[in-house]
N, CA, C and O of each residue as an XYZ file, in Angstrom:
444
protein
N      16.646    146.629    -96.336
C      15.980    147.777    -95.737
C      15.433    147.410    -94.367
O      15.246    146.235    -94.052
N      15.186    148.409    -93.576
C      14.674    148.196    -92.227
C      13.163    147.963    -92.263
O      12.444    148.557    -93.066
N      12.714    147.103    -91.392
C      11.282    146.802    -91.280
C      10.780    147.233    -89.906
O      11.566    147.420    -88.976
N       9.475    147.385    -89.791
C       8.885    147.755    -88.506
C       7.510    147.135    -88.364
O       6.898    146.675    -89.328
N       7.054    147.142    -87.139
C       5.717    146.717    -86.786
C       4.955    147.988    -86.433
O       5.398    148.756    -85.579
N       3.828    148.218    -87.072
C       3.030    149.409    -86.792
C       1.810    148.970    -85.994
O       1.009    148.152    -86.447
N       1.689    149.528    -84.806
C       0.655    149.207    -83.826
C      -0.458    150.242    -83.981
O      -0.222    151.442    -83.840
N      -1.678    149.766    -84.274
C      -2.824    150.648    -84.476
C      -3.996    150.101    -83.671
O      -4.302    148.912    -83.755
N      -4.649    150.951    -82.897
C      -5.881    150.525    -82.237
C      -7.062    151.068    -83.033
O      -7.017    152.187    -83.543
N      -8.114    150.267    -83.132
C      -9.298    150.645    -83.898
C     -10.549    150.412    -83.066
O     -10.510    149.746    -82.032
N     -11.653    150.969    -83.530
C     -12.911    150.884    -82.780
C     -13.499    149.479    -82.769
O     -14.153    149.085    -81.803
N     -13.270    148.720    -83.839
C     -13.835    147.369    -83.918
C     -13.141    146.574    -85.018
O     -12.281    147.098    -85.727
N     -13.518    145.313    -85.153
C     -12.894    144.418    -86.124
C     -13.112    144.925    -87.548
O     -12.204    144.849    -88.375
N     -14.289    145.432    -87.837
C     -14.570    145.895    -89.201
C     -13.682    147.068    -89.588
O     -13.179    147.119    -90.710
N     -13.483    148.012    -88.670
C     -12.593    149.134    -88.971
C     -11.155    148.632    -89.171
O     -10.462    149.083    -90.083
N     -10.716    147.714    -88.330
C      -9.376    147.142    -88.478
C      -9.238    146.449    -89.825
O      -8.215    146.596    -90.493
N     -10.249    145.700    -90.229
C     -10.223    144.993    -91.512
C     -10.163    145.989    -92.676
O      -9.391    145.806    -93.617
N     -10.976    147.034    -92.605
C     -10.999    148.038    -93.672
C      -9.639    148.720    -93.810
O      -9.109    148.850    -94.914
N      -9.083    149.152    -92.683
C      -7.785    149.831    -92.712
C      -6.676    148.856    -93.116
O      -5.840    149.185    -93.958
N      -6.665    147.674    -92.527
C      -5.633    146.692    -92.844
C      -5.640    146.312    -94.313
O      -4.587    146.260    -94.948
N      -6.810    146.047    -94.851
C      -6.915    145.688    -96.273
C      -6.425    146.835    -97.159
O      -5.713    146.610    -98.137
N      -6.811    148.062    -96.810
C      -6.390    149.221    -97.610
C      -4.874    149.391    -97.583
O      -4.276    149.717    -98.608
N      -4.242    149.174    -96.426
C      -2.799    149.341    -96.320
C      -2.063    148.251    -97.097
O      -1.049    148.528    -97.736
N      -2.559    147.021    -97.050
C      -1.928    145.932    -97.802
C      -2.150    146.145    -99.302
O      -1.223    145.986   -100.095
N      -3.371    146.501    -99.688
C      -3.676    146.727   -101.102
C      -2.804    147.853   -101.673
O      -2.351    147.764   -102.814
N      -2.569    148.902   -100.891
C      -1.732    150.023   -101.326
C      -0.239    149.694   -101.224
O       0.600    150.502   -101.621
N       0.089    148.526   -100.701
C       1.477    148.079   -100.493
C       2.241    148.962    -99.521
O       3.470    149.022    -99.553
N       1.499    149.650    -98.651
C       2.130    150.385    -97.560
C       2.463    149.437    -96.416
O       3.282    149.759    -95.555
N       1.833    148.277    -96.409
C       2.124    147.212    -95.450
C       2.133    145.886    -96.205
O       1.372    145.698    -97.155
N       2.992    144.979    -95.781
C       3.053    143.658    -96.396
C       1.989    142.733    -95.821
O       1.553    141.789    -96.480
N       1.575    143.010    -94.593
C       0.670    142.113    -93.879
C      -0.061    142.886    -92.796
O       0.476    143.831    -92.219
N      -1.281    142.476    -92.529
C      -2.066    143.038    -91.424
C      -2.577    141.891    -90.562
O      -3.128    140.919    -91.079
N      -2.395    142.002    -89.264
C      -2.954    141.040    -88.308
C      -3.968    141.764    -87.446
O      -3.718    142.873    -86.975
N      -5.113    141.131    -87.242
C      -6.188    141.718    -86.443
C      -6.367    140.897    -85.179
O      -6.551    139.681    -85.231
N      -6.310    141.577    -84.046
C      -6.507    140.930    -82.747
C      -7.727    141.580    -82.107
O      -7.650    142.723    -81.657
N      -8.855    140.867    -82.061
C     -10.073    141.458    -81.509
C     -10.038    141.538    -79.983
O      -9.273    140.839    -79.319
N     -10.874    142.397    -79.464
C     -11.172    142.458    -78.029
C      -9.976    142.760    -77.137
O      -9.623    141.956    -76.274
N      -9.360    143.905    -77.340
C      -8.415    144.392    -76.348
C      -9.172    145.398    -75.473
O     -10.150    145.998    -75.919
N      -8.727    145.576    -74.257
C      -9.460    146.386    -73.287
C      -8.570    147.517    -72.769
O      -7.823    147.329    -71.808
N      -8.647    148.685    -73.401
C      -7.798    149.795    -72.975
C      -8.328    150.517    -71.742
O      -9.537    150.587    -71.519
N      -7.418    151.043    -70.957
C      -7.706    151.962    -69.853
C      -6.842    153.184    -70.133
O      -5.621    153.058    -70.231
N      -7.442    154.358    -70.263
C      -6.701    155.508    -70.765
C      -7.294    156.833    -70.289
O      -8.460    156.911    -69.899
N      -6.459    157.871    -70.331
C      -6.925    159.226    -70.062
C      -7.511    159.795    -71.336
O      -6.889    159.704    -72.395
N      -8.709    160.388    -71.258
C      -9.305    161.083    -72.397
C     -10.268    162.131    -71.867
O     -11.144    161.846    -71.052
N     -10.083    163.337    -72.348
C     -10.945    164.452    -71.961
C     -11.000    164.629    -70.441
O     -12.062    164.851    -69.860
N      -9.814    164.522    -69.811
C      -9.687    164.819    -68.398
C     -10.088    163.735    -67.428
O     -10.113    163.976    -66.221
N     -10.402    162.556    -67.908
C     -10.755    161.478    -66.975
C     -10.296    160.127    -67.492
O     -10.074    159.940    -68.688
N     -10.159    159.182    -66.556
C      -9.776    157.822    -66.914
C     -11.007    157.124    -67.482
O     -12.087    157.136    -66.892
N     -10.804    156.515    -68.649
C     -11.890    155.800    -69.310
C     -11.456    154.380    -69.626
O     -10.265    154.070    -69.624
N     -12.418    153.531    -69.893
C     -12.161    152.157    -70.325
C     -13.027    151.884    -71.538
O     -14.042    152.546    -71.756
N     -12.620    150.913    -72.318
C     -13.407    150.587    -73.492
C     -13.019    149.245    -74.063
O     -12.334    148.444    -73.428
N     -13.475    149.024    -75.276
C     -13.092    147.842    -76.044
C     -12.609    148.320    -77.389
O     -13.219    149.192    -78.008
N     -11.527    147.753    -77.834
C     -10.962    148.093    -79.127
C     -10.478    146.815    -79.809
O     -10.499    145.727    -79.234
N     -10.048    146.989    -81.040
C      -9.416    145.922    -81.805
C      -8.017    146.389    -82.149
O      -7.817    147.550    -82.508
N      -7.050    145.495    -82.043
C      -5.666    145.806    -82.353
C      -5.362    145.405    -83.786
O      -5.670    144.291    -84.209
N      -4.757    146.317    -84.524
C      -4.311    146.061    -85.886
C      -2.794    146.178    -85.894
O      -2.253    147.229    -85.549
N      -2.107    145.122    -86.281
C      -0.654    145.123    -86.405
C      -0.301    145.067    -87.877
O      -0.746    144.172    -88.596
N       0.491    146.016    -88.322
C       0.905    146.084    -89.723
C       2.404    145.871    -89.810
O       3.161    146.446    -89.028
N       2.838    145.050    -90.753
C       4.267    144.851    -91.001
C       4.629    145.680    -92.212
O       4.048    145.512    -93.285
N       5.594    146.582    -92.044
C       5.902    147.537    -93.106
C       7.393    147.829    -93.185
O       8.149    147.558    -92.252
N       7.792    148.382    -94.312
C       9.149    148.900    -94.460
C       9.220    150.223    -93.709
O       8.300    151.038    -93.777
N      10.307    150.428    -93.001
C      10.431    151.609    -92.152
C      10.275    152.925    -92.930
O       9.708    153.887    -92.412
N      10.769    152.965    -94.154
C      10.683    154.204    -94.928
C       9.248    154.560    -95.342
O       9.007    155.664    -95.831
N       8.301    153.645    -95.151
C       6.902    153.896    -95.501
C       6.043    154.309    -94.305
O       4.849    154.561    -94.463
N       6.636    154.381    -93.117
C       5.850    154.641    -91.907
C       5.089    155.962    -91.976
O       3.921    156.012    -91.591
N       5.710    157.013    -92.447
C       5.011    158.303    -92.505
C       3.807    158.229    -93.446
O       2.717    158.673    -93.087
N       3.992    157.679    -94.634
C       2.881    157.555    -95.588
C       1.800    156.639    -95.034
O       0.611    156.920    -95.184
N       2.201    155.550    -94.398
C       1.246    154.616    -93.809
C       0.464    155.305    -92.687
O      -0.755    155.153    -92.606
N       1.140    156.049    -91.835
C       0.483    156.753    -90.735
C      -0.546    157.749    -91.267
O      -1.660    157.833    -90.750
N      -0.175    158.490    -92.285
C      -1.111    159.453    -92.878
C      -2.312    158.755    -93.495
O      -3.440    159.227    -93.351
N      -2.088    157.636    -94.180
C      -3.182    156.895    -94.802
C      -4.116    156.293    -93.752
O      -5.337    156.356    -93.894
N      -3.539    155.711    -92.696
C      -4.359    155.162    -91.611
C      -5.195    156.277    -90.984
O      -6.391    156.099    -90.751
N      -4.580    157.409    -90.714
C      -5.284    158.523    -90.073
C      -6.458    159.016    -90.909
O      -7.494    159.392    -90.360
N      -6.307    159.017    -92.237
C      -7.412    159.440    -93.116
C      -8.599    158.489    -93.038
O      -9.747    158.922    -93.144
N      -8.332    157.191    -92.852
C      -9.402    156.186    -92.836
C      -9.984    155.941    -91.448
O     -11.054    155.346    -91.324
N      -9.304    156.385    -90.424
C      -9.642    156.054    -89.039
C     -10.798    156.887    -88.510
O     -10.957    158.046    -88.892
N     -11.602    156.302    -87.635
C     -12.754    157.004    -87.057
C     -12.399    157.864    -85.849
O     -13.186    158.731    -85.466
N     -11.231    157.646    -85.239
C     -10.857    158.395    -84.039
C     -10.318    159.776    -84.383
O      -9.735    159.972    -85.450
N     -10.512    160.734    -83.477
C      -9.929    162.068    -83.629
C      -8.407    162.016    -83.513
O      -7.697    162.759    -84.191
N      -7.918    161.131    -82.647
C      -6.482    161.020    -82.385
C      -6.105    159.531    -82.366
O      -5.897    158.961    -81.296
N      -6.016    158.901    -83.547
C      -5.755    157.453    -83.566
C      -4.350    157.103    -83.092
O      -3.393    157.836    -83.343
N      -4.247    155.987    -82.414
C      -2.951    155.438    -82.018
C      -2.352    154.743    -83.239
O      -2.865    153.724    -83.703
N      -1.277    155.300    -83.744
C      -0.507    154.698    -84.832
C       0.954    154.901    -84.454
O       1.476    156.010    -84.563
N       1.610    153.842    -84.014
C       3.006    153.946    -83.603
C       3.824    152.844    -84.266
O       3.334    151.743    -84.518
N       5.076    153.170    -84.539
C       5.969    152.254    -85.223
C       7.006    151.708    -84.246
O       7.581    152.448    -83.447
N       7.230    150.411    -84.326
C       8.219    149.734    -83.503
C       9.245    149.107    -84.448
O       8.898    148.210    -85.216
N      10.494    149.559    -84.409
C      11.511    149.000    -85.315
C      11.745    147.518    -85.021
O      11.769    147.099    -83.864
N      11.914    146.745    -86.071
C      12.270    145.335    -85.934
C      13.782    145.246    -86.066
O      14.341    145.538    -87.123
N      14.427    144.847    -85.001
C      15.887    144.832    -84.981
C      16.460    143.452    -85.243
O      17.678    143.278    -85.269
N      15.609    142.489    -85.433
C      16.080    141.143    -85.712
C      14.920    140.271    -86.118
O      13.770    140.709    -86.141
N      15.230    139.040    -86.435
C      14.188    138.093    -86.821
C      14.611    137.268    -88.019
O      15.771    137.293    -88.428
N      13.680    136.554    -88.565
C      13.918    135.693    -89.714
C      14.273    136.559    -90.924
O      13.413    137.293    -91.412
N      15.505    136.496    -91.421
C      15.902    137.337    -92.551
C      14.997    137.160    -93.776
O      14.713    138.128    -94.481
N      14.550    135.942    -94.027
C      13.677    135.702    -95.178
C      12.344    136.442    -95.013
O      11.813    136.984    -95.982
N      11.809    136.464    -93.799
C      10.555    137.176    -93.546
C      10.754    138.678    -93.688
O       9.920    139.357    -94.287
N      11.842    139.202    -93.148
C      12.128    140.633    -93.263
C      12.331    141.027    -94.721
O      11.909    142.108    -95.132
N      12.972    140.166    -95.507
C      13.119    140.415    -96.941
C      11.763    140.403    -97.635
O      11.530    141.190    -98.553
N      10.867    139.520    -97.206
C       9.519    139.453    -97.775
C       8.766    140.764    -97.541
O       8.114    141.270    -98.453
N       8.850    141.317    -96.330
C       8.213    142.603    -96.044
C       8.723    143.651    -97.021
O       7.941    144.401    -97.606
N      10.024    143.697    -97.191
C      10.634    144.674    -98.089
C      10.147    144.470    -99.530
O       9.798    145.435   -100.208
N      10.125    143.235    -99.987
C       9.712    142.948   -101.361
C       8.247    143.303   -101.605
O       7.904    143.829   -102.664
N       7.388    143.021   -100.636
C       5.958    143.250   -100.819
C       5.566    144.723   -100.726
O       4.477    145.101   -101.158
N       6.442    145.552   -100.167
C       6.132    146.983   -100.047
C       6.981    147.831   -100.989
O       6.886    149.059   -100.970
N       7.799    147.199   -101.802
C       8.660    147.939   -102.736
C       7.800    148.688   -103.746
O       6.868    148.122   -104.317
N       8.110    149.942   -103.961
C       7.392    150.734   -104.950
C       5.934    150.943   -104.612
O       5.082    150.936   -105.501
N       5.636    151.130   -103.334
C       4.239    151.308   -102.890
C       3.568    152.432   -103.667
O       4.028    153.573   -103.616
N       2.474    152.128   -104.395
C       1.728    153.185   -105.078
C       0.917    153.984   -104.065
O       0.807    153.595   -102.902
N       0.362    155.079   -104.501
C      -0.454    155.881   -103.593
C      -1.727    155.125   -103.229
O      -2.143    154.214   -103.946
N      -2.338    155.505   -102.119
C      -3.546    154.842   -101.632
C      -4.680    154.958   -102.641
O      -5.536    154.076   -102.703
N      -4.704    156.005   -103.418
C      -5.782    156.210   -104.379
C      -5.717    155.315   -105.590
O      -6.686    155.241   -106.345
N      -4.608    154.633   -105.803
C      -4.470    153.780   -106.998
C      -5.030    152.408   -106.790
O      -4.988    151.580   -107.699
């Protein structure tokens, strides 16, 4: 099966940890990596703004991206969270198989 990297920005490390843990526990993602202290510059509400965020990278099976996006959005503090999927077109076959195995039969987030 196809795998992807899901790029999510969060307000802080704790929010990234909460969302990442929930996605791994629900098996919507095989792994979550948290990268603290990214510095975005972006348009919001008609003006350029800057801030501090935390980056959450999720490794997931491509067929779970919609469910993962919906679950992240429910837990996220932002009105319009950044949740985007980047297809993985190559890499270590054993690692890609691991992603697939760890997300197989993902139960609902409520379980």
